[in-house]
C-alpha positions in Angstrom: -56.1 3.1 34.3 -57.9 1.0 31.8 -60.3 2.7 29.3 -63.2 0.7 30.7 -62.6 2.1 34.2 -62.4 5.6 32.8 -65.7 5.2 30.9 -67.4 3.6 33.9 -66.3 6.6 36.0 -67.4 9.0 33.3 -70.9 7.5 33.4 -71.3 8.5 37.1 -72.0 12.2 37.5 -70.0 12.5 40.7 -66.8 11.2 39.0 -67.3 12.5 35.5 -64.7 15.3 35.8 -62.1 13.0 37.4 -62.6 10.4 34.7 -62.2 13.0 31.9 -59.0 14.3 33.5 -57.7 10.8 33.6 -58.6 10.3 29.9 -56.9 13.5 29.0 -53.7 12.6 30.9 -53.7 9.2 29.3 -54.1 10.4 25.7 -53.0 14.0 25.5 -49.4 13.4 24.5 -50.3 10.8 21.9 -53.0 13.1 20.4 -50.6 16.1 20.5 -47.9 14.2 18.6 -50.3 12.7 16.1 -51.5 16.2 15.3 -48.1 17.8 15.4 -46.8 15.4 12.7 -49.5 16.7 10.4 -49.6 20.4 11.1 -46.0 21.0 12.3 -46.6 24.2 14.2 -46.8 24.0 18.0 -49.4 26.7 18.5 -51.7 25.1 15.9 -51.2 21.7 17.4 -52.1 23.0 20.9 -55.3 24.6 19.5 -56.3 21.4 17.7 -55.5 19.2 20.7 -57.8 21.4 22.8 -60.5 21.1 20.1 -60.1 17.4 20.0 -60.6 17.0 23.8 -63.6 19.5 23.7 -65.2 17.2 21.1 -64.4 14.1 23.2 -66.0 15.8 26.3 -69.1 16.7 24.3 -69.5 13.3 22.7 -68.1 10.8 25.2 -71.5 9.9 26.7 -72.6 8.9 23.2 -69.5 6.7 22.6 -70.9 3.3 21.7 -68.0 1.3 23.1 -68.0 -1.1 20.2 -64.7 0.4 19.2 -61.6 1.0 21.2 -61.5 4.4 23.0 -58.2 5.5 21.6 -59.2 4.7 18.0 -62.3 6.9 18.5 -60.1 9.7 19.9 -57.6 9.3 17.0 -60.4 9.5 14.5 -61.5 12.8 16.0 -57.9 14.1 16.0 -57.4 12.9 12.4 -60.6 14.6 11.2 -59.6 17.8 13.0 -56.2 17.7 11.3 -57.6 17.2 7.8 -60.2 19.9 8.4 -57.6 22.3 9.6 -55.3 21.7 6.6 -58.2 21.8 4.2 -59.4 25.0 5.7 -56.0 26.6 5.6 -55.7 25.8 1.8 -59.2 27.3 1.2 -58.8 30.3 3.4 -55.6 31.4 1.7 -56.4 30.0 -1.7 -53.1 28.2 -1.6 -52.2 25.3 -3.9 -50.8 22.2 -2.2 -47.2 23.0 -3.0 -47.5 26.4 -1.2 -48.9 24.7 2.0 -46.0 22.2 1.8 -43.5 25.1 1.5 -45.1 26.8 4.5 -45.0 23.7 6.6 -41.4 23.0 5.5 -40.4 26.5 6.5 -42.0 25.9 10.0 -40.2 22.6 10.2 -36.8 24.1 9.5 -37.2 27.3 11.5 -38.9 25.8 14.6 -36.7 25.7 17.7 -39.0 22.9 19.0 -38.0 20.5 16.2 -34.5 19.1 16.5 -32.8 16.5 14.4 -29.9 15.8 12.2 -29.8 16.4 8.5 -31.2 12.9 7.7 -34.2 13.3 10.0 -34.9 16.8 8.6 -34.8 15.4 5.0 -37.2 12.6 6.0 -39.6 15.2 7.5 -39.4 17.3 4.4 -40.1 14.2 2.2 -43.1 13.4 4.4 -44.4 16.9 4.1 -44.5 16.5 0.3 -47.0 13.7 0.5 -50.7 14.4 0.1 -52.4 14.9 3.5 -54.1 11.5 3.6 -50.9 9.6 2.5 -48.9 11.6 5.1 -51.5 10.6 7.7 -51.3 6.9 6.8 -47.5 7.0 6.8 -47.3 8.8 10.1 -49.8 6.4 11.8 -47.9 3.3 10.5 -44.3 4.4 10.7 -44.3 6.6 13.8 -47.3 5.6 15.8 -46.8 1.9 14.9 -50.5 1.3 14.5 -51.7 -1.9 12.9 -53.6 -1.6 9.6 -56.8 -2.9 11.3 -56.6 0.0 13.9 -55.9 2.5 11.1 -58.9 1.1 9.2 -61.1 1.7 12.2 -59.8 5.2 12.7 -59.9 6.3 9.1 -62.9 4.3 7.9 -60.8 2.9 5.0 -60.2 -0.7 4.0 -57.0 -2.4 5.1 -56.1 -3.0 1.4 -56.4 0.7 0.6 -54.3 1.6 3.6 -51.5 -0.9 2.6 -51.5 0.5 -0.9 -51.4 4.1 0.4 -48.5 3.3 2.7 -46.6 1.5 0.0 -47.0 4.5 -2.4 -46.0 6.9 0.4 -42.8 4.9 1.1 -41.9 4.9 -2.6 -42.3 8.6 -2.8 -40.2 9.2 0.3 -37.5 6.9 -1.0 -37.4 8.8 -4.3 -37.1 12.1 -2.5 -34.4 10.8 -0.2 -32.4 9.5 -3.2 -32.4 12.9 -4.9 -29.2 15.0 -4.7 
């Protein structure tokens, strides 16, 4: 079902719940994996995914429709991820490298995450990036979003996103060439 149809159904009180269920079915997996690449832990990802869709439910009637629905949802998911990671650092007074170590530990010990040695090393390299660079890298490399879409989601210029992605790739290459 197209986003416009979902939004039109959502506008009608009698089909609002059905429309929202269709929206969740359409975007839940994408949102889950977008968040999962940032926070690694399955339980945290589930919680954040629920939070995202609660916010979507509460704010969908105010959605202006001048943006694409999925970019609006991704923006909510992105903000939830960054807030979660920032809150975790503040709550435990952890410097960045300790959060990276914690996420790396979850990555290597999680039965939900499979992969060969090269994939695991790539994931470890990605975890070493600052949150926003990691987000830009994941959106470009894994989600295959265009810079224009990322710009809409993140509220950042295309040029800044290209620079951030380039720097992230260089850092990952350096890490992968170690050993």
